[in-house]
C-alpha positions, -999 to 999 in steps of 0.1 A, spaced: -70 108 -73 -71 70 -74 -88 50 -47 -82 13 -46 -98 -15 -24 -80 -48 -17 -97 -74 3 -76 -94 27 -84 -127 46 -67 -132 80 -50 -165 81 -33 -183 110 1 -173 97 -9 -137 102 -17 -141 139 -1 -146 173 -11 -176 194 -43 -158 205 -55 -152 170 -48 -115 169 -29 -101 139 7 -94 146 14 -56 142 41 -58 114 17 -77 92 -5 -46 89 26 -30 70 26 -61 47 -11 -56 40 -5 -21 32 24 -30 9 4 -53 -10 -24 -29 -15 0 -2 -29 14 -29 -53 -20 -39 -65 -32 -2 -69 -2 2 -93 -10 -29 -110 -47 -18 -117 -31 12 -134 -12 -12 -157 22 -11 -140 39 -42 -127 68 -34 -101 91 -61 -117 86 -47 -152 92 -12 -140 125 -21 -125 135 -42 -156 123 -18 -182 123 16 -166 151 12 -140 124 23 -115 116 10 -81 100 24 -50 110 25 -13 91 36 17 106 69 29 82 75 58 52 59 75 29 68 103 6 42 115 -23 43 140 -35 10 154 -71 14 165 -85 -21 169 -71 -55 165 -78 -76 135 -85 -114 143 -82 -148 126 -106 -155 97 -118 -119 94 -123 -104 59 -107 -70 59 -104 -43 32 -73 -20 27 -85 12 11 -56 29 -6 -58 65 -18 -31 86 -34 -31 120 -19 -1 137 -34 22 131 -63 56 148 -67 84 145 -92 100 118 -73 75 107 -45 39 95 -38 20 101 -5 -8 77 3 -34 73 30 -43 36 37 -71 24 59 -78 -12 70 -115 -17 76 -135 -48 89 -164 -64 70 -166 -38 42 -145 -11 27 -166 14 49 -167 -9 79 -150 -6 112 -117 11 109 -90 -10 125 -58 6 114 -48 37 92 -14 49 78 1 78 59 29 64 36 53 83 15 72 63 -11 103 75 -31 111 67 -67 145 52 -71 166 36 -97 181 1 -97 210 15 -76 185 30 -50 193 65 -60 165 89 -62 150 94 -97 118 110 -112 87 89 -114 83 78 -151 60 101 -172 37 73 -182 30 63 -147 24 99 -136 -1 104 -164 -21 73 -152 -19 83 -115 -34 117 -123 -62 105 -144 
């Protein structure tokens, strides 16, 4: 299925006083990458909510922190969809240093659920499913 690569520069705001990335920021990097991967398919999250009454929430996440990311490093989030169901998408996401195949710093398995504007489960819109499965 789809593979997306997002470069991320580490800024001071991402780190603790020692210049090491704070652990919760890895989740932010992964969220940005999932959003951008949908954008490359032609889908904006705000437009999906407004026009399709469709949003996404993280329903599960498993994260392995392998090495620390540091101030000023250029990292690459590699996002791959590994499974699509009627109302959910499963991803693997990896954060690499230097290149998209460089040193692996962190990896996650993420499941997002499709919801409507009231946060009730709903099916993924057909147009999005078609683009994901290309």
